[in-house]
N, C-alpha and C positions, 0 to 999 in steps of 0.2 A: 529773448526779447529783441535783441539787436537784429537778428535774422528776420523776425516777424516785421519789424519796422522797415527794414530794407525791402522786404518783399511787398509790403503794403504800398510803399512809395512807388515801386515799379508798376504795380497794378494800377495805382491811381494816376500816375504820370508816365506812361510807357515812352521809351526813348523814340524820338523822331529824327529821321535822317537829316532834315533841313536844319533842325536845331543843333545837331551834332556838327554839321558842316559850318554853321555860323560860329560855334564855339571854337572849332579847330582853326578858323580863319583869324582868330585874335579876339581881343576884348571888343565888345560891341556895346551899343546902348541898351537901355531897358534893364532886364534882370541881370545881365552880365556887366553892368557899368562899374561894379566894384572892382573889376579886373584892371581898371585904370590906376588904382592906388599903388603905393610902394609895397614891397613884400611884407612889411610888418602889418600894414593895414589889410592886405589880402589874407595873411595868415589868421589874423584876428577874426575877420569876417567869415572865413571858412570854418573856423572852430565854433564860433557862436551859432552859425546857421547850419552846422553839420554837413558841409559840402566838401567831399573828398576828391572831386573830379580833378582839381588842379594842384592838389597838395604836394605831390612829389616835386613838380617843377618849381613851386614857390619855396619849398624847403631847400632845394638845391641852390636857388638864387641866394637865399639867406646864408647857406653854408659857404658859398663862394665869397660872399662879402665879409662875413664874420670870422672866417677861417677855421674856427673850431666848432665841431658839431655839438659839443656840450653847451657851448655858449648859445647856440640856436635853441636848444631845449630850455635852458635856464633863462633865456632872454624872451624873444617874441612868443614862443610857444607857451611858456609858463605864464607870461603876461596875459595871453588870451584865456588860459584856463582860470587865471585869477579873476578875470572879468566875469567868466561863466559862474564861478563860485559866488561872486558878489550878487549876480542876478538871481541865482538859485536861492541864496539866503534871503534875498529881499522879496521872494515870491514872484519875480518877474520872468522866471524861467523854470520849467518843470521837468520832471524826470524823463519823459520821452525825448525832449530836446537835449538833455544832458547826456543821454545814452548815445545819441547821434554825434554829439560833440566829442565824446570819449572815443568813438570809433575813428574819427578823423585824427585825433591826437595819437592813437595807437598806430595808425598808418604812417604818420610823420616820424614817430620814434623808430619804427621798423626800418624806415628808409635810412635813418642816420646811424643805426646801430653798427652796420659793417664798417663805417668810417671810424667810429669810436674804438672798435676792436682793433683796427689796424693801427691807430695812433697809440693805443696802449701797448701793443706788441713792439712797435718801433721804439717807444720810450724805454722799454725794458732792455732791448738790444743795445740802445745807446748807452745805457747805464752799466753795460757788461753783465746783465742778469739774464737768466734763462726765462724767456717769455712764457714757457709752459709751466714754470714753477714760481709764480709771482709771490711777492711778500706783501701781506695785507696789513692794513692799519687796524683791522678789527673784523669781527664776524657778526653779521646781522641776519636774523631769521625773519622772513616775511611770510605771512599767510592771510588769505581771506577766510574769515571764520565760518564755522559750520552753518549751512543753510543759505549761504550767499555765494553767488557766482560772478560777481563783478570784480575785475582785477586790473582795470586800466590804470588807476592811480597807483596801485601797488607795483605794477610793472614799471611805471615811470620812476618811482622811488628806487627800485632796483637798479635801473640804468644810471640814475644820478649817483647813487652810492658806489656802484661798480666803477664809474669813471673817476671817482675820488679814492680809488684803491681800497675799498672795503669789500670783503667777501660776502656775497649775498646768497643765503640759502632760501630759495623760493619754493615753498611747499604747495603753491597753487591755490585752488579755490575749494570751498566747502570742506575745510579741514577741521576735524573734531579736536576738541581741547586736548585730550590725552595724547594724540599724535603730535600736536604742536609742542607740548612740554617735553615729551620723550625725546623728540628730535633735537630740541634745544639743549638738553643735557648731553646727548650723544655728540653734538657738534661743538659743545662748550662755547656757545654763542655769548657775545657781549651785550647784545640788545635783542629784544623781541618786538616785532612790529605787527600789529593787527589791523586788518583793513575790512571795510564793509560799506555797502551802499544802502541796503534796505533797513528799515527800522528794527526788525527783530534781531539784527546783528548787534545792536547796542546791548541787549540782554546777554547775548552770548559773550561779548567782550567782558561784561561784569563777571560772568561765570569763570572765564579764563583767569581773570585777576584773582578771584577767590581761590582757585586751585593753585595758582602760583604761590599765594600766601600760605596755603595749607602744606605745600611741599617745601616750604622754607627757601624758595628761590630768591636770588638777590639782584639779578640783572634788571635794568630799567625796561619799562614797557612803553612802547610808542603806540598811540591810537590815531587812526586816520580814516577818512572816508566822507562821502557827501553828507550822510546823516549825522555824523559825529559833530561834537562841538566842545569848546573849552568848558562851558558850563556843565554839560552832561558828564564830561570826564571828571570835573572837580567834585560834583555832587554824588555820582553813582560809582565811579571806578576807583578814584584815588583813595577813597576810604576803605577799599577792600584789599589794597596791596601796599606794603611798606617799602618796596624796593625802588620806588620812583615811577610815576606815571606821567607821561607828557603827551599832550594833544598836539599833533603836527597839522598845521592848517593846510599846507599843500606840499607837493613833492619837492619844490625848490628849497624848502627849509629843512628837509630831512637830514642833509649832510651836516648842517650847522648843529642840529640837535644831537646827532650821533657823535660828532666830534666833541661836543661839550661834555657828554656823559662818559667819554673815553679819556678825557683830559684829567690832569691833576686837580682841577677845580670842580670835579664832578659833584662833590658833596655840597659845595656852595651853590652850584647851579640848581641842583635838585631842591635845596632848601628854599631858594628864591621862588622856584616853581610852586613848591608846597605853600609858601606864604600867599602867593597870588591866588591859588586855588582855594585856600581857606577863606579869603575875602569873598570870592565868588560864591562859595557855599553859604556863608553868613548872609550875603545879600539875597540869595535865592530863598533861604528859609524865612527871612524877614518879610518876604512878600506873600507868604502863604496865609490864607485866611482860615481860621479855625472852623472846622465843620460843626454844625449843630446836629448832634445825634439824637434820635428819639429814644425814649426809655423802652424797655421790654414791654411794659404794660401798654404804652402807646402803639407800639408796633403790632401787638396782638389784637388790638381793637380794629386794626386796618385789614385783618385777614379777610379773604374772599368768602362770600356766603354762597354755598352750593346747594342746589335742590337735587337731592339724591333720589327723589321719586320719579324723575324724568327717565324714561327708558330710551336708550339710543336706538336709532333706526337700524333695521336689518341691512347688512351689507349687500351690495349688488352681486358679489361673487365671493366664494370661499376657496382658498388655495392660491395658486399663482396665476398671474395674468401676463401674457406676452404682448408687449407693444412693439411691433416691428415696423421699421421705416416710418416713424411718426413724423408729422409735419414740423420741419425746422422753423418755419414761419410762425407757427403757433408757440413753439418753445421760446422763441425770441421775445415774445410778449411777456414772458414770466421772468426774464432776466432781472436780477437785482443788481443794478448798475452802481450802487454805492461802493461795494468792495473794488469794483473796476477802477473807479476814480482814486480810491485809497491806495491801490497798488502803484499808481503813478504819482502819489503824494499830492493830489489835488484835494485839498480840504478847505471847504468854505467855513466861515464863522457862523455860529448859531445866530438866527434860525436857518441859515442857508448852508448847513453842513452836508446834508444828504441829497441824493437824487430824488426829485428833479429840482429841488430848491437851490442846489449848487449853481445852477445856471444864472441865478440872480445875484450871486456873490460878486462884490465889486472887485475883489482881488483875483479870483481864479475862474470866475464865471465864463469869460471869453475863451480861455484856453480849454475849459471843460466842454463848452459847446463844440469847439473845433475837434477835440479828441472824440467826442461822442459821435459827431458826423462821420469821422473817418471809420470808427468802429461799425456803425450802421451800414456804411458803404461796403465794408468788407463782408459783413454778414449777408447783405443782398447779393454780393458776388458768389458767396458760398452756396446760397440757395439756388441762384441762377445756373451755376455750373454743376450743381449736384455734387459738391465736393465731399459732403459728409452725409452719412445716414444715421439717424437716431433710433436705436432700439434699446429696449430694457425689459426687465422682469419685475413685476410688482408682487 
């Protein structure tokens, strides 16, 4: 998805020599006026708007001022991601924008990583320890669950924990439950962290918690990702696993959570979390309205009435029909755009939930129109350049 977004942006707004020259000459008026702010303001603007053009130089300026690269991550960068999380949660920012922001954050962290590795090595040497045989405060396994490929947040958590002397076993993306749990037992991890961005990942996290309970595992389970929430964790996941489940709002808080569950106060901390989640569950269930079900007799009276005397028309052909190089333009007219908007988590409120009524929704209508226009523009380009040929067998 990230590559598609980047490619679409390049097609829509191809780079111009004059614009590049103006940017290279320094901050100008107009669209680059934000370059006149301090590095914190510039970093926030770049993250929120998904602009990675100047990110390395702004991160370097922050590193030179704050001295420690980890402080840059936990300070202005995580503050910017916090703003993005708030906007996303309030429905003022949507998945396509969050993906672009995550790409900028990934680039910023990648720039800082070599500096943090060098600091860690220097600290080990200063303490008279072998930098190639570090002593860890604990072992944390991180994985993006099966069916999900988003790992920006997980990677940032890994960096933060690594800089606080925790060993991080990163299993990557789309990791099946069995592999996660088997690796956790092999590595004798202290904490498991699950990450995911898309909605189906929530169900997979519930399944992992169930399997952990079935196997009698005891290590705490951390839950994180854009679609996760404290309430979902309390209602759906905590009830499935007795070893302790903690929703981590953002990467900057991961170290605090891991340190708490590794301390002598672990039981007290988990009990406090459990009490808080119990209140959230009770509050959630109290808001549910009882459904009014029909009786079997009432449902049977609503059965469809079919006229079996009507003979269906004779088919135009029998066997297989080859449709070769069919018109893309005609196919576009039959696209069901509702799943398209759902993938980007643009959901209007009834009766404006589906396409085309979603355009009238007060909350997501404007963003849906923008995304729809960009998609149509890309489809027109596909047709014009003859990028795809549609063929099929009926």
